[in-house]
Every structure is written in structure tokens, then in C-alpha cells.
LUMFI-588636 format. One record per residue (C-alpha): x, y, z. Coordinates in nm, 4 decimals. Layout:
BEGIN
((X; Y; Z));
...
//
This chain:
BEGIN
((-1.4217; -2.1290; -0.5081));
((-1.3248; -2.0088; -0.1593));
((-1.1408; -1.6803; -0.1640));
((-0.7809; -1.6971; -0.0543));
((-0.6636; -1.4364; 0.1927));
((-0.4785; -1.2609; -0.0877));
((-0.7991; -1.2302; -0.2906));
((-1.0341; -1.1046; -0.0189));
((-1.0925; -0.7277; -0.0331));
((-1.0959; -0.7094; 0.3475));
((-0.7356; -0.8329; 0.3570));
((-0.6182; -0.5761; 0.1039));
((-0.7220; -0.2705; 0.3048));
((-0.7170; -0.4140; 0.6557));
((-0.5540; -0.2027; 0.9310));
((-0.3481; -0.5150; 1.0041));
((-0.1865; -0.5007; 0.6590));
((0.1784; -0.3899; 0.6810));
((0.2485; -0.0435; 0.5414));
((0.5499; 0.0759; 0.3469));
((0.7738; 0.3259; 0.5233));
((0.6257; 0.6072; 0.3137));
((0.2684; 0.4990; 0.3930));
((0.3415; 0.4759; 0.7646));
((0.4943; 0.8238; 0.7582));
((0.1856; 0.9566; 0.5808));
((-0.0464; 0.8009; 0.8400));
((0.1589; 0.9633; 1.1154));
((0.1563; 1.2987; 0.9363));
((-0.2211; 1.3000; 0.8918));
((-0.2775; 1.1748; 1.2482));
((-0.0685; 1.4650; 1.3821));
((-0.2629; 1.7057; 1.1592));
((-0.5846; 1.5632; 1.3053));
((-0.4838; 1.5924; 1.6703));
((-0.3535; 1.9454; 1.6097));
((-0.6774; 2.0729; 1.4575));
((-0.9496; 1.8683; 1.6315));
((-0.9700; 2.1185; 1.9188));
((-1.0119; 2.4135; 1.6798));
((-1.3255; 2.5568; 1.5254));
((-1.2750; 2.3730; 1.1958));
((-1.2917; 2.2661; 0.9347));
((-0.9284; 2.1744; 0.8742));
((-0.8812; 1.9698; 0.5574));
((-0.6217; 1.7153; 0.4482));
((-0.6439; 1.5929; 0.0886));
((-0.4697; 1.2827; -0.0454));
((-0.4589; 1.2816; -0.4252));
((-0.3764; 0.9658; -0.6164));
((-0.4682; 0.7588; -0.9214));
((-0.6461; 0.4253; -0.8988));
((-0.4265; 0.1659; -0.7267));
((-0.1918; 0.4047; -0.5437));
((-0.2784; 0.2716; -0.1978));
((-0.5133; 0.5469; -0.0800));
((-0.7660; 0.3189; 0.0899));
((-0.5155; 0.1196; 0.2952));
((-0.3686; 0.4456; 0.4275));
((-0.7175; 0.5604; 0.5291));
((-0.7959; 0.2281; 0.6964));
((-0.4839; 0.2486; 0.9146));
((-0.5440; 0.6154; 0.9876));
((-0.9048; 0.5692; 1.0959));
((-0.8139; 0.2720; 1.3150));
((-0.5550; 0.4914; 1.4915));
((-0.8058; 0.7770; 1.5307));
((-1.0716; 0.5525; 1.6827));
((-0.8237; 0.3781; 1.9126));
((-0.7186; 0.7182; 2.0472));
((-1.0794; 0.8352; 2.0775));
((-1.1893; 0.5273; 2.2689));
((-0.8859; 0.4258; 2.4758));
((-0.6543; 0.7261; 2.5329));
((-0.7980; 0.9734; 2.7832));
((-0.4969; 1.2028; 2.7374));
((-0.5367; 1.2380; 2.3589));
((-0.7018; 1.5447; 2.2010));
((-0.9198; 1.2836; 2.0284));
((-1.0550; 1.1416; 2.3565));
((-1.4324; 1.0943; 2.3403));
((-1.4606; 1.2489; 1.9932));
((-1.7305; 1.1312; 1.7533));
((-1.5731; 1.0283; 1.4243));
((-1.6953; 0.8652; 1.1049));
((-1.5559; 0.7007; 0.7949));
((-1.7618; 0.7855; 0.4861));
((-1.7778; 0.6319; 0.1400));
((-2.0423; 0.6938; -0.1246));
((-2.0140; 0.3444; -0.2737));
((-2.2275; 0.0618; -0.1287));
((-1.9946; -0.2197; -0.2366));
((-1.6880; -0.0600; -0.0737));
((-1.8904; 0.0220; 0.2375));
((-1.9592; -0.3512; 0.2790));
((-1.5850; -0.4179; 0.2943));
((-1.5155; -0.1528; 0.5556));
((-1.8006; -0.2734; 0.7764));
((-1.6701; -0.6282; 0.7525));
((-1.3265; -0.5040; 0.8621));
((-1.4862; -0.3162; 1.1543));
((-1.6279; -0.6381; 1.2886));
((-1.2738; -0.7744; 1.3198));
((-1.1150; -0.4771; 1.5038));
((-1.1599; -0.3982; 1.8755));
((-1.1885; -0.0190; 1.8412));
((-1.3860; -0.0048; 1.5182));
((-1.7642; -0.0398; 1.5099));
((-1.9783; -0.1037; 1.2044));
((-2.1750; 0.2117; 1.2828));
((-1.8539; 0.4152; 1.2365));
((-1.8808; 0.3528; 0.8616));
((-2.1571; 0.5406; 0.6824));
((-2.2827; 0.6716; 0.3496));
((-2.2456; 1.0535; 0.3399));
((-2.6181; 1.1210; 0.2886));
((-2.7095; 0.9079; 0.5894));
((-2.4752; 1.0987; 0.8196));
((-2.5668; 1.4411; 0.6782));
((-2.9353; 1.3746; 0.7379));
((-2.8756; 1.2421; 1.0898));
((-2.6682; 1.5488; 1.1760));
((-2.9357; 1.7837; 1.0405));
((-3.1920; 1.6047; 1.2607));
((-2.9718; 1.6524; 1.5679));
((-2.9174; 1.2784; 1.6111));
((-2.5403; 1.2901; 1.5617));
((-2.2478; 1.5279; 1.5313));
((-1.9039; 1.4713; 1.3818));
((-1.5602; 1.5796; 1.4990));
((-1.3371; 1.3963; 1.2497));
((-1.4446; 1.2622; 0.9100));
((-1.2403; 1.0339; 0.6891));
((-1.3800; 1.0195; 0.3342));
((-1.2767; 0.7513; 0.0882));
((-1.3522; 0.8026; -0.2835));
((-1.4368; 1.1698; -0.2206));
((-1.4726; 1.2163; -0.5971));
((-1.8050; 1.0304; -0.5556));
((-1.9506; 1.2929; -0.3220));
((-2.2580; 1.4617; -0.4646));
((-2.1975; 1.8172; -0.5807));
((-2.5639; 1.8944; -0.6387));
((-2.8979; 1.7935; -0.4866));
((-3.0112; 1.4374; -0.5588));
((-3.3610; 1.3729; -0.4309));
((-3.3468; 1.0105; -0.5452));
((-3.0727; 0.9569; -0.2847));
((-3.2434; 1.1789; -0.0256));
((-2.9825; 1.4527; -0.0449));
((-3.1452; 1.7948; -0.0600));
((-2.8408; 2.0178; -0.0094));
((-2.6194; 2.1713; -0.2763));
((-2.2938; 1.9872; -0.2064));
((-2.2172; 1.6970; 0.0261));
((-1.8661; 1.8141; 0.1066));
((-1.9745; 2.1657; 0.2077));
((-2.2526; 2.0134; 0.4189));
((-1.9959; 1.7993; 0.6000));
((-1.7521; 2.0895; 0.6357));
((-2.0209; 2.2838; 0.8219));
((-2.0120; 2.0351; 1.1090));
((-1.6685; 1.8677; 1.1320));
((-1.3474; 1.9889; 1.2944));
((-1.1198; 1.7835; 1.0679));
((-1.1864; 1.6171; 0.7329));
((-0.9407; 1.3821; 0.5607));
((-1.0327; 1.2843; 0.2073));
((-0.8863; 1.1001; -0.0887));
((-0.9571; 1.2313; -0.4350));
((-0.8967; 1.1330; -0.7984));
((-1.0630; 1.3479; -1.0636));
((-1.0083; 1.0739; -1.3233));
((-1.2584; 0.8575; -1.1334));
((-1.5444; 1.1093; -1.1453));
((-1.8257; 0.9252; -1.3239));
((-2.1484; 1.1276; -1.2992));
((-2.2546; 1.4880; -1.3474));
((-2.4280; 1.4910; -1.0098));
((-2.0897; 1.4196; -0.8511));
((-1.8918; 1.6350; -1.0929));
((-1.5618; 1.7450; -0.9432));
((-1.2242; 1.8614; -1.0655));
((-0.9109; 1.9285; -0.8649));
((-0.9561; 2.2989; -0.9358));
((-1.3116; 2.2971; -0.7996));
((-1.1989; 2.1138; -0.4884));
((-0.9009; 2.3411; -0.4282));
((-1.1178; 2.6535; -0.4663));
((-1.3544; 2.5157; -0.2038));
((-1.0729; 2.4360; 0.0407));
((-0.8680; 2.7541; -0.0090));
((-1.0152; 2.9578; 0.2839));
((-0.9499; 2.6828; 0.5396));
((-0.6405; 2.5287; 0.7021));
((-0.5430; 2.2506; 0.4665));
((-0.2598; 2.0275; 0.3548));
((-0.2255; 1.8025; 0.0506));
((-0.0127; 1.5154; -0.0717));
((-0.0079; 1.3303; -0.4031));
((0.0528; 0.9540; -0.4157));
((0.2170; 0.8272; -0.7343));
((0.3433; 0.4745; -0.6685));
((0.1240; 0.2083; -0.8302));
((0.0511; -0.0699; -0.5799));
((-0.2313; -0.2555; -0.7561));
((-0.1172; -0.3247; -1.1101));
((0.1992; -0.5280; -1.1632));
((0.2275; -0.3498; -1.4973));
((0.5051; -0.1478; -1.6533));
((0.5084; 0.2308; -1.6314));
((0.4701; 0.2246; -2.0095));
((0.1333; 0.0476; -1.9867));
((0.0098; 0.2799; -1.7102));
((0.1067; 0.5753; -1.9318));
((-0.0723; 0.4176; -2.2285));
((-0.3937; 0.3830; -2.0240));
((-0.3635; 0.7413; -1.9011));
((-0.3156; 0.8633; -2.2576));
((-0.6018; 0.6506; -2.3913));
((-0.8394; 0.7946; -2.1326));
((-0.7473; 1.1445; -2.2484));
((-0.8099; 1.0544; -2.6158));
((-0.4401; 1.0250; -2.6981));
((-0.4253; 0.6969; -2.8855));
((-0.0927; 0.5324; -2.9637));
((0.0318; 0.1753; -3.0129));
((0.0330; -0.0471; -2.7073));
((0.3716; -0.0696; -2.5314));
((0.6045; -0.3494; -2.6332));
((0.6343; -0.4551; -2.2689));
((0.3389; -0.4554; -2.0294));
((0.5590; -0.5706; -1.7446));
((0.7537; -0.8844; -1.6621));
((0.4667; -1.0245; -1.4560));
((0.1728; -0.8632; -1.6352));
((-0.0496; -1.0270; -1.8962));
((-0.1808; -0.7799; -2.1559));
((-0.3916; -0.9186; -2.4399));
((-0.6149; -0.7728; -2.7111));
((-0.9028; -0.9882; -2.8360));
((-1.0972; -0.9640; -3.1612));
((-1.3611; -1.2038; -3.0256));
((-1.5419; -1.1217; -2.6989));
((-1.6385; -1.4846; -2.6360));
((-1.2749; -1.5918; -2.6611));
((-1.1895; -1.3217; -2.4064));
((-1.4624; -1.4534; -2.1761));
((-1.3226; -1.8047; -2.2004));
((-0.9724; -1.6774; -2.1178));
((-1.1067; -1.4908; -1.8128));
((-1.2895; -1.8038; -1.6972));
((-0.9623; -1.9980; -1.7229));
((-0.7799; -1.7315; -1.5224));
((-1.0580; -1.7359; -1.2626));
((-1.0280; -2.1125; -1.2282));
((-0.6521; -2.0811; -1.1864));
((-0.6136; -1.7827; -0.9519));
((-0.9656; -1.6572; -0.8757));
((-1.1054; -1.3023; -0.8776));
((-1.1100; -1.2604; -1.2559));
((-1.4101; -1.0944; -1.4198));
((-1.5471; -0.9373; -1.7386));
((-1.6441; -0.5684; -1.7107));
((-1.7790; -0.3223; -1.9646));
((-1.8469; 0.0398; -2.0371));
((-2.2054; 0.1508; -2.0881));
((-2.3573; 0.1742; -2.4363));
((-2.5586; -0.1435; -2.4774));
((-2.9386; -0.1673; -2.5207));
((-3.1230; -0.1417; -2.1901));
((-3.4143; -0.3634; -2.2926));
((-3.4980; -0.6449; -2.0541));
((-3.4613; -1.0104; -2.1539));
((-3.6060; -1.2432; -1.8937));
((-3.5728; -0.9745; -1.6281));
((-3.2084; -0.9017; -1.7052));
((-3.0114; -0.6600; -1.9250));
((-2.7667; -0.8368; -2.1555));
((-2.4511; -0.7507; -2.3446));
((-2.4236; -0.9345; -2.6736));
((-2.1088; -0.9355; -2.8884));
((-2.1267; -1.2142; -3.1462));
((-2.1340; -1.5409; -2.9505));
((-2.0739; -1.3506; -2.6274));
((-2.3997; -1.3105; -2.4331));
((-2.3928; -1.2310; -2.0603));
((-2.6149; -1.0236; -1.8319));
((-2.5034; -0.7016; -1.6639));
((-2.4229; -0.7219; -1.2938));
((-2.7305; -0.7665; -1.0783));
((-2.8026; -0.5649; -0.7649));
((-2.6024; -0.7235; -0.4872));
((-2.8140; -0.7703; -0.1741));
((-2.5447; -0.9672; 0.0084));
((-2.2706; -0.8327; 0.2358));
((-2.0081; -0.9795; 0.0017));
((-1.8586; -0.7540; -0.2704));
((-1.9814; -0.8316; -0.6224));
((-1.6496; -0.9640; -0.7551));
((-1.6150; -1.2066; -0.4639));
((-1.9457; -1.3811; -0.5414));
((-1.8640; -1.6996; -0.7399));
((-2.1680; -1.6651; -0.9671));
((-2.0559; -1.3251; -1.1002));
((-1.8109; -1.4987; -1.3323));
((-2.1287; -1.5291; -1.5435));
((-2.2079; -1.1567; -1.5297));
((-2.0554; -0.8399; -1.6742));
((-1.9359; -0.5945; -1.4119));
((-1.9698; -0.2173; -1.4352));
((-1.8103; 0.0882; -1.2806));
((-2.0737; 0.0644; -1.0088));
((-1.9640; -0.2792; -0.8894));
((-1.5887; -0.2787; -0.9473));
((-1.4728; 0.0781; -0.8738));
((-1.2310; 0.0693; -0.5823));
((-1.1723; -0.3069; -0.6013));
((-0.8868; -0.5272; -0.7168));
((-0.9309; -0.8042; -0.9715));
((-0.6519; -1.0446; -1.0552));
((-0.7439; -1.0389; -1.4257));
((-0.9925; -0.8036; -1.5856));
((-1.1467; -0.8373; -1.9301));
((-1.2646; -0.4938; -2.0459));
((-1.5281; -0.4487; -2.3158));
((-1.5111; -0.1057; -2.4778));
((-1.8721; -0.0548; -2.5810));
((-2.0353; 0.1176; -2.8820));
((-1.9658; 0.4804; -2.7702));
((-1.5867; 0.4261; -2.7907));
((-1.4732; 0.4559; -3.1524));
((-1.2039; 0.5489; -3.4004));
((-1.2996; 0.8055; -3.6620));
((-1.1781; 0.8068; -4.0219));
((-0.8565; 0.9781; -3.9129));
((-0.7799; 0.7200; -3.6427));
((-0.8711; 0.9624; -3.3656));
((-1.0352; 0.8174; -3.0556));
((-1.3850; 0.9629; -3.0197));
((-1.6721; 0.9240; -2.7733));
((-2.0193; 0.9033; -2.9269));
((-2.2410; 1.0375; -2.6503));
((-2.5559; 0.9455; -2.8432));
((-2.4744; 0.5790; -2.7831));
((-2.4075; 0.6090; -2.4105));
((-2.6928; 0.4374; -2.2245));
((-2.6129; 0.5219; -1.8613));
((-2.8818; 0.7874; -1.8140));
((-2.7823; 0.8400; -1.4493));
((-2.4398; 0.9678; -1.5556));
((-2.5660; 1.2748; -1.7417));
((-2.8491; 1.4104; -1.5280));
((-2.8930; 1.7872; -1.5731));
((-2.7225; 2.0361; -1.3443));
((-2.7973; 2.4079; -1.3529));
((-2.4402; 2.5315; -1.3026));
((-2.3124; 2.3776; -1.6278));
((-2.4766; 2.5800; -1.9031));
((-2.2181; 2.6093; -2.1813));
((-2.3053; 2.3380; -2.4399));
((-1.9462; 2.2915; -2.5572));
((-1.8108; 2.2646; -2.2026));
((-2.0877; 2.0228; -2.1102));
((-2.0085; 1.7995; -2.4078));
((-1.6403; 1.7890; -2.3133));
((-1.7270; 1.7049; -1.9539));
((-1.9605; 1.4234; -2.0599));
((-1.6939; 1.2804; -2.2887));
((-1.4426; 1.2888; -2.0049));
((-1.6852; 1.1083; -1.7735));
((-1.7022; 0.8244; -2.0275));
((-1.3234; 0.8228; -2.0563));
((-1.2996; 0.8193; -1.6754));
((-1.5142; 0.5066; -1.6700));
((-1.2620; 0.3405; -1.9027));
((-0.9809; 0.4493; -1.6702));
((-1.1594; 0.2876; -1.3746));
((-1.2176; -0.0385; -1.5623));
((-0.8715; -0.0729; -1.7157));
((-0.6971; -0.0242; -1.3799));
((-0.8686; -0.3104; -1.1964));
((-0.6356; -0.5935; -1.2954));
((-0.3467; -0.6815; -1.0643));
((-0.1946; -0.9439; -1.2939));
((-0.3571; -0.8891; -1.6319));
((-0.5691; -0.6735; -1.8607));
((-0.7614; -0.8144; -2.1572));
((-0.9323; -0.5761; -2.4006));
((-1.2094; -0.6159; -2.6571));
((-1.3539; -0.3229; -2.8540));
((-1.7030; -0.3186; -3.0053));
((-1.6022; -0.0720; -3.2761));
((-1.4379; -0.2592; -3.5684));
((-1.1883; 0.0184; -3.6475));
((-1.0743; 0.0437; -3.2861));
((-1.0654; -0.3329; -3.2539));
((-0.8434; -0.3634; -3.5630));
((-0.6172; -0.0805; -3.4458));
((-0.5613; -0.2377; -3.1053));
((-0.5037; -0.5840; -3.2520));
((-0.2644; -0.4509; -3.5164));
((-0.0689; -0.2426; -3.2660));
((-0.0604; -0.5000; -2.9879));
//
């Protein structure tokens, strides 16, 4: 299936996409903040808070296009001849931004980088940075990670040591790993000594769902379980399945009809290899996890991935038209109908790598549980037109089906 313009990720965050009045005003506000502070000693910080789907990335795309146009074409601007970069610590999203850069006259593919790459190039004296725009800043490493060639203590502080202005978007409910553990309080403490402004986006642009369903998801991902809302929205398709294979078939039908519909899952399934792949099995349902994507096309836009199960690492930051979410073995109801997270059954070993500054066992357990809940938040908020849910745990599955 060829992607329609409305389904392509590049068209959803393109600088050519029309903005709402409020978005345009925000771009202008942050641009003025940038030109005011770029001649100072730095760092001046502007933080955009917002839940998944609140339009953060499209604002950044327009903003960075304006910054680079001024830097490269306006000799009278304070931004003239500045060296500026757009950073995102997510390889799939980076592919989209680089594709967009190839279509814009004042944007170059080299303007878009992973944070570690730029930090290391700056430390080697190969580059410097005046203005940094950081998408998905909640994915920045907050401790050393030798596997990813980052040897500092915190990626944001490393970037703050070199830039004049940093604009970042942040959502603590999308923090997924201990090595990138952030909270709003931690971020605000870090920014307090410096010139900074903040804004919080609240309007939901992605999901055509009712406020009641958005609230239900937010409550669920904070372990507050209640019956599903009676209305998911006039144009939103919410379904609970007691059979994962039936959910897969429904997603396939939706994909054939409108495209960009996929199955995704939380962690918690055996990591043993079967024919070189890791599989999720739920009754008659048997599909492999997402494979490493060596192409320049985002995972969800590859036609063959209708036969894979997506994860937080392939779908975070992206729209799907319909998403089928599997809540894996760690997500359960106890005997008192309380939602619990069984950390012993969580199989994403990368998520919980040790960090020396978190030493209280009780606090660490709560943080790990919230990381799992955050992954559910990310998965459930992918669907523009529909959300389908299947739970591995029989008690949770029955509760959701009974209260649908």
C-alpha cells in the first residue's frame, strides 16, 4: 500500500503544515526568545511541556525552519551565520526529520543529529552550537551510557555548557528508561539558575477521542482503574478484545481500509529466539517483535510491519490511524481489583539498568513501575481514529471487557 499524504509522518510535522493561531503565536514567541538571547553568554532555556499528541513536534519543525532561514539568509538577524542543530534521541523520528530537511531550501540533513553524536563532535572541537532545538527531551540520557558512547553525566547539562539558547519539549509521562530518568521537578531544578521560560500545551491534536477517554488513559497509567467511558468520541473507535488474534484481524482490516494501523505491545514476553526472531504468543496470536529497521522509512510506514508487533522503541512519537495494544504479563489486576505492575515479569532489561543516584529500594520500585506505566501511556496514545485493547492477564481482560 502506498502511503497517502495524510498518513506519511513527514507530512504531519512538515514546516509547510498550516499551524493554528495558538501554534503560530508560540513559534513567534520562542523565535523572539531565541533572537533575544542568542547574543548572550547562555544558556537561555525555553521548555514546552505537553502530553503525547499535543502538537509539540510540528511547533518545533516550524520554529527550526524559521531559525535556519534567518541564520542562512538574513544578514541583519541576530541569528546570521549561527550554527544550530535539531536533536532527537530516537532513530526512527530522526529519519523523518532528515527526510523533511531534504525537501526544504534552508534545512540540511546534517542539521539533524542524535545528541551523543553532537556532544562528542563538540568535545573534539569539530563543531560548536549556538541554538539547539531538542525534540523528545525526556529521552535525553541523565547518566553515562558507554553502550551509546556517552561518557558524561547528563546529556542536557553537556549541551547547556556549549549552547546560547536551547528549546526543548518535555513530557515526563514518556520517560521509559532509568538511564534517561527525568521528572519535571528534576528538569526545573536544573534550569532554575538560567534565563528560562515555559509553556504547557494541553490541546489534543492526534487522537480524535473524547476528553473522557484521554482522562481514562491518564488515570490507567497512574494505576487508577475505573470503567471505560461510555463515549470514546463521535469519530473514535474504542474496542476491548478477549482474543488477541481477533484483534489482529480487526487491525489488518483497518490497515487495508485506511492504512497505518498496527499491533503494539508492552514488554513482558519471553526473549528466547525462534528462527532468529522474538515472538509474542497469545493463544492463536503469534507474531514477531519489530525488527531493527535499517531503512530510512519509519517502522510503521513499512508495509511488512503489519505482520510484526511494534514497541515503544518503534512507535513513540508517531501517529497510527488504529492501534491495537497488547498489555503484557506484567500488567495485572490483584484480588482487590487494583491495577498492579509485576516487575519480575518485565523483560526489557535495558529499561532498568542500574544508576548510582537512585539508592532507596522503595523509591526505585515506584520509579520502575511508573516507567512501565509510561510505556502503556505511549502505546495507548498512538491511535488517531481508534484504540483496540487486549490484556494478557485474565482478571484485567475480564474487567475491561465487562466495563467496556
